[in-house]
C-alpha positions as CSV (number, residue, x, y, z in Angstrom):
1,X,154.2,77.9,99.7
2,X,157.8,76.9,98.8
3,X,159.0,75.7,95.4
4,X,162.0,75.9,93.2
5,X,160.1,77.6,90.3
6,X,158.6,81.1,90.9
7,X,155.1,81.8,89.7
8,X,156.0,85.1,88.0
9,X,159.2,86.3,86.4
10,X,160.5,89.8,85.5
11,X,162.7,90.2,82.5
12,X,164.5,93.2,81.0
13,X,163.4,94.0,77.4
14,X,165.6,95.4,74.6
15,X,164.2,98.9,75.2
16,X,165.2,98.8,78.9
17,X,161.6,98.2,80.2
18,X,160.8,95.4,82.6
19,X,158.1,92.9,81.5
20,X,156.5,90.3,83.8
21,X,155.2,86.9,82.7
22,X,153.7,84.0,84.5
23,X,156.0,81.0,84.4
24,X,155.1,78.0,82.3
25,X,153.8,74.7,83.6
26,X,150.6,73.2,85.0
27,X,151.9,73.0,88.5
28,X,152.8,76.7,88.7
29,X,149.4,77.7,87.4
30,X,147.6,75.4,89.8
31,X,149.5,76.6,92.8
32,X,149.2,80.3,91.8
33,X,145.4,79.8,91.8
34,X,145.7,78.4,95.3
35,X,147.7,81.4,96.6
36,X,145.4,83.9,94.9
37,X,142.5,82.3,96.9
38,X,144.2,81.7,100.2
39,X,146.8,84.5,100.5
40,X,150.2,84.1,102.1
41,X,153.8,84.0,101.0
42,X,155.4,82.0,98.2
43,X,159.2,81.4,98.5
44,X,161.0,80.5,95.2
45,X,164.2,80.9,93.2
46,X,164.2,84.2,91.4
47,X,165.3,83.3,87.8
48,X,164.3,86.4,85.8
49,X,167.1,88.8,84.7
50,X,165.1,91.7,86.2
51,X,163.8,89.9,89.3
52,X,166.1,91.8,91.6
53,X,165.0,95.2,90.2
54,X,161.4,94.9,91.4
55,X,161.8,93.4,94.9
56,X,162.1,95.4,98.2
57,X,164.9,95.3,100.7
58,X,163.8,91.9,101.9
59,X,163.6,90.4,98.3
60,X,159.8,90.5,98.3
61,X,157.3,91.6,95.7
62,X,153.5,91.5,95.6
63,X,152.0,89.4,92.9
64,X,150.2,89.0,90.5
65,X,151.4,92.4,89.1
66,X,148.4,94.7,88.8
67,X,146.2,92.7,91.0
68,X,148.3,91.6,94.0
69,X,146.9,88.8,96.1
70,X,150.0,87.4,97.9
71,X,153.7,88.0,98.5
72,X,156.5,86.4,96.4
73,X,159.8,86.1,98.3
74,X,162.8,85.4,96.0
75,X,165.9,83.4,96.7
76,X,169.0,84.1,94.6
77,X,171.3,81.3,93.2
78,X,174.6,81.6,91.5
79,X,175.0,80.0,88.1
80,X,177.1,77.2,89.7
81,X,174.5,76.6,92.5
82,X,171.7,76.4,89.9
83,X,173.8,74.0,87.7
84,X,174.6,71.6,90.6
85,X,171.5,71.8,92.7
86,X,168.9,72.1,89.9
87,X,170.5,70.8,86.7
88,X,172.7,68.3,88.4
89,X,171.3,66.5,91.5
90,X,167.6,67.3,90.9
91,X,167.3,66.8,87.1
92,X,170.2,64.5,86.2
93,X,169.9,62.5,89.3
94,X,166.5,62.4,91.0
95,X,164.3,63.0,87.9
96,X,165.5,60.1,85.8
97,X,165.7,57.8,88.8
98,X,162.0,58.5,89.6
99,X,160.9,58.1,86.0
100,X,161.3,54.8,84.2
101,X,162.4,56.2,80.8
102,X,165.8,54.5,80.2
103,X,167.9,57.6,81.0
104,X,170.7,56.7,83.4
105,X,170.7,58.9,86.6
106,X,173.9,60.7,87.3
107,X,174.8,61.3,90.9
108,X,177.8,63.5,91.8
109,X,179.1,64.2,95.3
110,X,179.5,67.9,94.5
111,X,175.9,68.1,93.2
112,X,174.6,66.5,96.4
113,X,176.5,69.0,98.5
114,X,175.0,71.9,96.6
115,X,171.6,70.4,96.8
116,X,171.8,70.3,100.6
117,X,173.2,73.8,100.8
118,X,170.4,75.3,98.6
119,X,167.8,73.4,100.6
120,X,169.2,74.9,103.8
121,X,168.9,78.4,102.2
122,X,165.3,77.8,101.4
123,X,164.7,76.7,105.0
124,X,166.4,79.8,106.3
125,X,164.2,82.0,104.1
126,X,161.1,80.2,105.4
127,X,162.2,80.7,109.0
128,X,162.6,84.4,108.4
129,X,159.2,84.7,106.9
130,X,157.3,82.5,109.4
131,X,156.2,85.2,111.7
132,X,152.9,83.3,112.4
133,X,153.8,79.9,113.9
134,X,150.3,78.6,113.1
135,X,150.8,79.2,109.4
136,X,151.2,75.9,107.4
137,X,154.3,75.5,105.2
138,X,153.5,73.8,102.0
139,X,156.7,72.5,100.2
140,X,156.6,71.4,96.6
141,X,158.5,68.5,94.9
142,X,161.7,66.7,94.5
143,X,164.0,69.8,94.4
144,X,163.3,70.5,98.1
145,X,163.5,67.1,99.9
146,X,165.7,68.4,102.7
147,X,164.0,71.7,103.5
148,X,161.7,70.4,106.3
149,X,164.6,68.8,108.1
150,X,166.6,72.0,107.9
151,X,163.6,74.1,108.9
152,X,163.0,71.9,111.9
153,X,166.4,72.8,113.2
154,X,165.6,76.5,113.0
155,X,161.9,76.3,113.9
156,X,161.1,73.1,115.8
157,X,157.4,73.9,115.9
158,X,157.0,74.5,112.2
159,X,154.1,72.6,110.6
160,X,155.1,71.3,107.1
161,X,153.6,69.3,104.3
162,X,155.5,68.3,101.2
163,X,153.8,67.2,98.0
164,X,156.0,65.0,95.7
165,X,154.6,65.7,92.3
166,X,156.6,63.0,90.3
167,X,156.5,59.2,90.7
168,X,158.3,57.6,93.7
169,X,160.6,54.7,92.5
170,X,160.4,51.1,93.6
171,X,163.0,50.3,96.3
172,X,165.2,48.4,93.8
173,X,165.4,51.5,91.6
174,X,165.8,53.8,94.6
175,X,169.1,52.0,95.4
176,X,170.7,53.9,92.5
177,X,170.9,56.9,94.7
178,X,173.9,56.9,97.1
179,X,172.1,59.3,99.5
180,X,168.7,57.6,99.5
181,X,168.7,57.2,103.3
182,X,169.3,60.9,103.8
183,X,166.6,61.9,101.3
184,X,164.0,59.6,103.0
185,X,165.0,61.0,106.4
186,X,164.7,64.5,105.0
187,X,161.2,63.8,103.7
188,X,160.1,62.3,107.0
189,X,160.9,65.5,108.8
190,X,157.6,66.8,107.4
191,X,154.4,66.3,109.4
192,X,152.6,65.3,106.2
193,X,154.0,63.8,103.0
194,X,151.8,63.4,100.0
195,X,152.2,61.5,96.7
196,X,150.1,61.5,93.5
197,X,149.2,57.8,93.6
198,X,148.7,55.0,96.1
199,X,151.4,53.1,94.2
200,X,153.9,55.9,94.9
201,X,152.9,55.9,98.6
202,X,153.4,52.2,98.8
203,X,156.8,52.4,97.1
204,X,157.9,55.1,99.6
205,X,156.8,53.1,102.6
206,X,158.7,50.0,101.3
207,X,161.8,52.2,100.9
208,X,161.4,53.5,104.5
209,X,161.3,49.9,105.8
210,X,164.2,48.7,103.6
211,X,166.5,51.7,104.1
212,X,165.8,53.0,107.6
213,X,164.0,50.2,109.4
214,X,161.6,52.7,110.7
215,X,158.3,51.8,112.3
216,X,155.4,52.1,110.0
217,X,151.9,51.9,111.5
218,X,149.2,52.1,108.8
219,X,150.0,55.4,107.1
220,X,152.2,56.8,109.8
221,X,156.0,56.6,110.0
222,X,157.7,56.9,113.3
223,X,161.4,58.0,113.2
224,X,163.5,59.5,116.0
225,X,160.4,60.5,118.0
226,X,158.7,62.2,115.0
227,X,155.6,61.0,113.3
228,X,155.0,61.6,109.5
229,X,151.6,60.9,107.9
230,X,152.1,59.5,104.4
231,X,149.1,59.9,102.0
232,X,148.2,59.8,98.4
233,X,146.3,62.9,97.0
234,X,146.2,63.3,93.2
235,X,146.4,67.0,92.1
236,X,143.7,68.7,90.1
237,X,143.3,71.8,87.9
238,X,141.5,75.1,88.4
239,X,138.4,73.8,86.7
240,X,136.2,76.9,87.3
241,X,138.8,79.2,85.9
242,X,139.3,77.1,82.8
243,X,135.6,77.0,82.3
244,X,135.5,80.9,82.5
245,X,137.7,80.9,79.3
246,X,136.0,77.9,77.7
247,X,132.5,79.5,77.9
248,X,133.6,83.0,76.8
249,X,131.9,83.9,73.5
250,X,135.1,85.7,72.5
251,X,137.0,82.5,72.4
252,X,135.9,81.9,68.8
253,X,138.2,84.7,67.7
254,X,141.1,82.8,69.3
255,X,140.1,79.6,67.5
256,X,140.1,81.5,64.2
257,X,143.5,83.0,65.0
258,X,144.8,79.4,65.5
259,X,143.3,78.3,62.2
260,X,145.1,81.1,60.5
261,X,148.4,81.0,62.3
262,X,148.7,77.2,62.0
263,X,147.4,76.9,58.5
264,X,144.5,74.7,59.5
265,X,142.1,75.9,56.8
266,X,142.0,72.6,54.8
267,X,142.3,70.3,57.8
268,X,139.0,68.7,58.7
269,X,140.6,66.7,61.5
270,X,142.8,68.4,64.1
271,X,144.6,66.8,67.1
272,X,146.7,68.5,69.8
273,X,149.5,67.7,72.1
274,X,150.9,70.1,74.7
275,X,154.1,69.3,76.5
276,X,157.4,70.4,77.9
277,X,160.2,69.0,75.6
278,X,161.1,66.3,78.1
279,X,162.1,62.7,77.4
280,X,159.4,61.5,79.8
281,X,156.5,62.9,77.6
282,X,156.7,60.3,74.9
283,X,156.6,62.8,72.0
284,X,158.7,60.7,69.6
285,X,156.4,57.7,70.2
286,X,153.4,59.9,69.6
287,X,154.9,61.1,66.3
288,X,155.7,57.6,65.2
289,X,152.2,56.5,66.0
290,X,150.8,59.4,63.9
291,X,153.2,58.3,61.1
292,X,152.0,54.7,61.3
293,X,148.3,55.8,61.3
294,X,148.8,58.1,58.2
295,X,150.6,55.3,56.4
296,X,147.7,52.9,57.0
297,X,145.1,55.6,56.0
298,X,146.5,57.6,53.1
299,X,143.0,59.0,52.5
300,X,143.6,61.3,55.5
301,X,146.4,63.2,53.7
302,X,145.5,66.9,53.5
303,X,142.6,66.4,55.9
304,X,144.5,65.7,59.1
305,X,146.7,68.0,61.1
306,X,148.3,67.5,64.5
307,X,149.3,70.6,66.5
308,X,152.3,69.8,68.8
309,X,153.1,72.6,71.3
310,X,156.5,71.9,72.7
311,X,158.0,74.2,75.3
312,X,161.9,73.9,75.6
313,X,162.9,72.7,79.0
314,X,166.3,72.2,80.7
315,X,168.0,72.6,77.3
316,X,171.4,72.9,78.9
317,X,171.3,69.2,79.8
318,X,172.4,66.9,76.9
319,X,169.5,64.4,77.6
320,X,167.0,67.3,76.9
321,X,168.9,68.7,74.0
322,X,169.0,65.3,72.3
323,X,165.3,64.8,72.7
324,X,164.7,68.2,71.1
325,X,166.9,67.2,68.1
326,X,165.1,63.8,67.8
327,X,161.7,65.5,67.7
328,X,162.9,68.1,65.2
329,X,164.1,65.3,62.9
330,X,160.9,63.3,63.2
331,X,158.7,66.3,62.5
332,X,160.7,67.1,59.4
333,X,160.7,63.5,58.1
334,X,156.9,63.0,58.7
335,X,156.0,66.3,57.1
336,X,158.2,65.5,54.1
337,X,156.7,62.0,53.6
338,X,153.0,62.9,54.3
339,X,152.8,66.4,52.7
340,X,149.7,67.3,50.8
341,X,149.6,68.8,47.3
342,X,150.2,72.3,48.6
343,X,153.4,71.0,50.4
344,X,151.9,71.3,53.9
345,X,152.9,68.4,56.3
346,X,150.5,67.1,58.9
347,X,152.5,68.2,62.0
348,X,152.2,71.8,63.0
349,X,155.0,72.2,65.5
350,X,155.3,75.2,67.7
351,X,158.1,75.7,70.2
352,X,156.6,78.2,72.6
353,X,154.4,78.5,75.6
354,X,150.7,79.6,75.1
355,X,148.7,81.8,77.4
356,X,145.9,80.0,79.0
357,X,143.2,81.7,76.9
358,X,144.9,80.6,73.7
359,X,145.5,77.1,75.1
360,X,141.9,76.7,75.9
361,X,140.9,77.8,72.4
362,X,143.4,75.2,71.0
363,X,141.9,72.4,73.2
364,X,138.4,73.3,71.9
365,X,139.5,73.5,68.3
366,X,140.9,69.9,68.4
367,X,138.9,66.8,67.8
368,X,141.3,64.9,70.1
369,X,144.2,65.4,72.5
370,X,147.1,63.0,72.9
371,X,149.0,62.6,76.3
372,X,151.5,59.8,75.7
373,X,153.9,60.1,78.6
374,X,156.3,57.2,79.2
375,X,156.0,57.8,82.9
376,X,154.3,60.7,84.6
377,X,153.2,61.5,88.2
378,X,149.9,62.9,87.0
379,X,149.9,65.1,83.8
380,X,147.6,68.0,84.1
381,X,147.3,68.5,80.4
382,X,144.9,65.6,80.3
383,X,142.7,67.3,83.0
384,X,143.0,70.7,81.3
385,X,141.8,69.3,78.0
386,X,138.8,67.7,79.7
387,X,138.0,70.9,81.6
388,X,138.2,73.0,78.4
389,X,135.6,70.8,76.6
390,X,132.5,72.7,77.7
391,X,130.9,71.4,74.5
392,X,131.3,67.8,75.9
393,X,132.9,66.7,72.6
394,X,136.4,65.5,71.9
395,X,138.5,62.5,72.7
396,X,141.4,62.1,75.1
397,X,144.1,59.6,74.1
398,X,145.9,58.9,77.3
399,X,149.0,56.9,78.2
400,X,148.5,54.2,80.9
401,X,151.8,55.3,82.3
402,X,150.3,58.6,83.6
403,X,148.7,59.2,87.0
404,X,145.8,60.7,85.2
405,X,145.0,57.3,83.6
406,X,144.0,56.0,87.1
407,X,141.2,58.6,87.2
408,X,140.2,59.3,83.6
409,X,139.3,55.8,82.7
410,X,136.9,56.9,80.0
411,X,139.8,58.1,77.9
412,X,141.2,55.9,75.1
413,X,144.0,54.3,77.2
414,X,147.1,53.4,75.3
415,X,150.6,51.9,75.9
416,X,153.0,54.5,74.3
417,X,155.5,51.7,73.5
418,X,152.9,49.8,71.4
419,X,153.1,51.9,68.3
420,X,150.6,49.8,66.3
421,X,148.1,49.9,69.1
422,X,148.7,53.6,69.6
423,X,148.1,54.3,65.9
424,X,144.9,52.3,66.0
425,X,143.7,54.4,69.0
426,X,144.3,57.6,67.1
427,X,142.3,56.4,64.2
428,X,139.6,55.3,66.6
429,X,139.5,58.8,68.2
430,X,139.1,60.3,64.7
431,X,136.2,57.9,63.9
432,X,134.4,57.9,67.3
433,X,130.7,58.7,67.1
434,X,129.5,61.9,68.7
435,X,127.3,60.2,71.2
436,X,130.2,58.0,72.5
437,X,132.5,61.1,72.7
438,X,129.9,62.9,74.8
439,X,129.3,59.9,77.1
440,X,133.0,59.5,77.8
441,X,133.7,63.3,78.1
442,X,130.8,63.8,80.5
443,X,132.1,61.1,82.8
444,X,135.7,62.6,82.8
445,X,134.4,66.1,83.3
446,X,132.6,65.0,86.5
447,X,135.8,63.6,87.8
448,X,137.9,66.7,87.0
449,X,135.3,69.1,88.3
450,X,134.7,67.0,91.4
451,X,138.3,67.3,92.7
452,X,139.9,70.5,91.5
453,X,143.2,72.1,92.7
454,X,141.4,73.8,95.7
455,X,140.0,70.6,97.1
456,X,143.3,68.9,96.5
457,X,145.1,71.6,98.6
458,X,142.3,71.6,101.1
459,X,142.7,67.8,101.6
460,X,146.5,68.2,102.2
461,X,146.3,71.3,104.5
462,X,143.4,70.0,106.5
463,X,145.3,66.7,106.8
464,X,148.2,68.8,108.1
465,X,145.9,70.4,110.7
466,X,144.9,66.9,111.9
467,X,148.4,65.6,112.2
468,X,150.0,68.6,113.8
469,X,148.0,70.8,116.3
470,X,148.4,74.5,115.8
471,X,150.7,76.3,118.2
472,X,147.9,78.6,119.3
473,X,144.2,78.5,119.4
474,X,143.4,81.7,117.4
475,X,143.0,81.0,113.7
476,X,145.0,83.3,111.5
477,X,144.1,84.4,108.0
478,X,145.8,81.3,106.5
479,X,143.3,78.9,108.2
480,X,140.1,81.0,108.6
481,X,138.2,78.9,106.1
482,X,138.8,75.7,104.2
483,X,139.9,76.1,100.7
484,X,136.7,74.4,99.5
485,X,134.7,77.0,101.4
486,X,136.7,80.0,100.1
487,X,136.4,78.6,96.6
488,X,132.7,78.4,96.7
489,X,132.5,81.9,98.3
490,X,133.8,83.6,95.1
491,X,136.8,84.0,92.9
492,X,138.9,86.8,91.6
493,X,138.3,87.3,87.9
494,X,140.3,85.0,85.7
495,X,143.4,86.5,84.0
496,X,145.2,85.4,80.9
497,X,148.3,83.8,82.2
498,X,151.1,82.2,80.2
499,X,151.0,78.4,80.5
500,X,152.9,75.2,79.6
């Protein structure tokens, strides 16, 4: 496994001790579940201030701490490398180009140079760790588009798959990037390239034809004697693990803790939103829709509360700092104008990550969940909310701009730019009869349970097996069983990892 973000981080505390925490984000949690099942090595950027203190001479550490299941190999970046490769090219360039959210991409030559350099370092680390040539290499996301190309120079027989977690832009938008040809060629160095949606796959293949003039035969691209299979494979969540928490009788204590900490005692109607503080997530639009709904239905004052969990993200970039300020101002304004007699406003805003146990309790406590992304590759919050609802109650209000909306069609689908329609959907969620809630939730739970993170990964890795024969006939531990088989054979006990 190869990704920019590491699954576990070690930090130095004020008393000198070292504390480990799982990193936030649905993708990290999903991939950690995969490695716990399958075993192997995860290569990632070591970002914790005590990460170096716990690794061996080869920058490796076994994780999860206390119950090790796989090896984490850390790569070290200087502050300038991180600023240019990650903050610059990846998140000021590629991220806004791939998301239609009206933030202008910024492409700098020096950022592109650092992006290539860091990708080459990831490739070198993979080459050093790849003692078994039959082991699949599974690369994650837009930070590492050039890794397979660099790895192929070092290990020509390496078998790689890359999953692009975010949307892929239409060719007209792709032209914003001065190095689009190089990025496409870098991605085509993989044996298998997977996107969330069929729309993204089609956009990529159109870009291949427009920019490289490569031969495309059905789902296979032929370039410079190399064949790349391009597929769509929407990611899932660890459904069984979430269900372990959702059905735990002790979860009621966590719900009561939320009611106390969030001052929900007088609120008969509770909604929830869980997001990184990112301009793609549509949080201001969500708050404006809640404001519009409360204005139209003043009888809800004092009875309605919306819990917004917002995890600060990429705050060093002005585009992210500005969205945080906008959300802060909107929350303050709405709470001032819609406060109840006790002075409590309807928005309960918490800027911190929640452990998965507490998150599951919050999902169960809420009558509805809002996912209002302006553009999103998938959005795993939507699937996590559904997986958490073992009671089969609750309503998902879901943006049509998410990948999840293509699967979870029994949600209340909204256009986040249509504030009036959005507000009406929230009120409809509040008023929805229990039998309709259960009919919709059962249908969505069948979909989420039917294609979890293990089957997603199995689809990709078994697809890689079909497209690139193993260098040797003997199966190693990485490919002894399909993920689906190993999943059904039994799991490690669930642990309470930090999330989002």
